[in-house]
Every structure is written in C-alpha cells, then in structure tokens.
VMD Tcl script that draws the C-alpha trace (Angstrom):
set ca {
  {-42.31 -10.43 -37.42}
  {-42.64 -14.17 -36.83}
  {-39.05 -14.74 -37.94}
  {-37.73 -12.21 -35.41}
  {-39.81 -13.75 -32.63}
  {-38.60 -17.26 -33.53}
  {-34.98 -16.07 -33.60}
  {-35.36 -14.41 -30.18}
  {-36.83 -17.61 -28.70}
  {-33.97 -19.72 -30.05}
  {-31.33 -17.33 -28.68}
  {-32.94 -17.14 -25.24}
  {-33.39 -20.90 -24.97}
  {-29.75 -21.57 -25.90}
  {-28.60 -19.11 -23.23}
  {-30.77 -20.91 -20.67}
  {-29.23 -24.29 -21.59}
  {-25.71 -22.87 -21.24}
  {-26.44 -21.77 -17.66}
  {-28.00 -25.09 -16.73}
  {-24.77 -26.92 -15.81}
  {-23.10 -26.28 -12.44}
  {-19.35 -25.58 -12.40}
  {-17.08 -28.64 -12.33}
  {-16.32 -30.00 -8.86}
  {-13.84 -32.38 -7.28}
  {-14.92 -34.10 -4.09}
  {-17.92 -31.81 -3.80}
  {-15.76 -28.66 -3.94}
  {-15.55 -26.32 -6.94}
  {-12.31 -26.28 -8.92}
  {-9.92 -23.42 -8.20}
  {-7.49 -22.05 -10.74}
  {-3.96 -21.43 -9.49}
  {-1.30 -19.35 -11.22}
  {1.69 -21.30 -12.43}
  {4.87 -20.75 -10.40}
  {6.58 -19.15 -13.39}
  {3.99 -16.37 -13.56}
  {4.22 -15.74 -9.83}
  {8.02 -15.55 -10.01}
  {7.89 -12.92 -12.78}
  {5.90 -10.47 -10.64}
  {8.21 -7.81 -9.24}
  {8.57 -7.79 -5.49}
  {8.72 -4.43 -3.74}
  {12.13 -3.83 -2.24}
  {11.82 -2.38 1.26}
  {13.17 1.15 1.43}
  {15.64 2.25 4.06}
  {14.61 4.65 6.81}
  {16.84 7.34 5.32}
  {15.13 7.15 1.92}
  {11.68 7.27 3.52}
  {12.66 10.28 5.66}
  {14.01 12.13 2.63}
  {10.74 11.41 0.83}
  {8.98 13.22 3.69}
  {11.11 16.30 2.98}
  {9.36 16.63 -0.40}
  {6.08 17.42 1.40}
  {5.47 21.09 2.25}
  {7.32 22.21 5.38}
  {5.46 22.88 8.65}
  {2.42 20.86 7.55}
  {0.46 18.10 9.20}
  {1.08 15.87 6.16}
  {4.85 15.95 6.66}
  {4.47 15.13 10.35}
  {2.13 12.24 9.47}
  {4.77 10.98 7.03}
  {7.39 10.97 9.79}
  {4.96 9.42 12.28}
  {4.41 6.45 9.94}
  {8.14 5.76 10.07}
  {8.52 6.41 13.82}
  {5.22 6.22 15.77}
  {5.07 8.90 18.51}
  {5.67 7.92 22.14}
  {5.20 11.17 24.09}
  {7.07 11.69 27.37}
  {6.69 14.41 29.99}
  {10.35 15.47 29.97}
  {12.36 15.19 26.76}
  {16.17 15.30 26.82}
  {18.17 16.70 23.89}
  {17.61 14.26 20.99}
  {20.74 12.34 20.03}
  {19.07 10.01 17.51}
  {16.08 10.31 15.20}
  {14.13 7.86 17.37}
  {14.31 10.38 20.24}
  {12.02 12.69 18.23}
  {9.05 10.45 19.03}
  {9.10 11.64 22.66}
  {7.97 15.22 21.88}
  {4.33 15.89 22.79}
  {3.97 19.04 20.65}
  {3.60 18.42 16.94}
  {5.77 21.41 16.03}
  {8.63 20.21 18.23}
  {8.41 16.70 16.81}
  {8.34 18.04 13.23}
  {11.39 20.29 13.78}
  {13.28 17.40 15.36}
  {12.55 15.07 12.43}
  {13.44 17.80 9.92}
  {16.81 18.40 11.58}
  {17.77 14.74 11.22}
  {16.31 14.28 7.72}
  {18.14 17.30 6.32}
  {21.50 15.99 7.59}
  {21.17 12.67 5.72}
  {23.32 12.23 2.60}
  {21.43 11.81 -0.64}
  {21.29 8.14 -1.72}
  {22.75 7.26 -5.12}
  {20.17 6.92 -7.87}
  {20.07 3.44 -9.33}
}
mol new
graphics top color blue
foreach p $ca { graphics top sphere $p radius 0.5 }
foreach p [lrange $ca 0 end-1] q [lrange $ca 1 end] { graphics top cylinder $p $q radius 0.2 }
display resetview
C-alpha cells in the first residue's frame, strides 16, 4: 500500500513541476507558430463556380419548394418591384414579389442553360 502511495505522490509532483513553467515569450508576447509557405501553397483553393453551374445545381432540389427558391435567391437576391415587365434576363426574375412567380422565372432560365462539360 505504501509503495502505491509513494508512486502516486511522485507522479503527481512531476506533473506539477511540468506545469510550473510559463510558455516561451519574445518581448513579453507568447510565441506563435506559423505554417510554412509550402504547406499553405499545397492547400487546394476553391474555384469559384459560374452562375450557370450554380443555377443548374438548384435544379437538383425538388421543384416548387422553398429550398429551390432559397437556392436561387442566394445567387440573385430579390429586389421586388410593383410592376414587372416580361423578363429578358435571369436578373429580371428578382423583381417578382410572389415566390411562385420568381421560382417559375428562375426555372425557365435555368432549364435553358446548356450542361457544362464535366472535367
């Protein structure tokens, strides 16, 4: 029993000594570790997707749902207008006040887009 108690005291005291020293400092400030430039260069950078690819990704969400409209709204934030002319470009869809009208407008443009080549 005494041997176990002595062993426990030695282990606890060595742990206390290890925590005694503060971290190394330079000019009163703690040292900071920085990644080498080589490691930072190896990290893949996300390539920004085109608007067409993002709109076609929205087509994969169930039709006539709030989720699909939210997907389109992240690409083109809505800017409702009182009177909306016939949309000639996909950016004109943001003028619709009703969600159903805006969703149908976006769908009509997204379905007309050609499929991008897979690379």
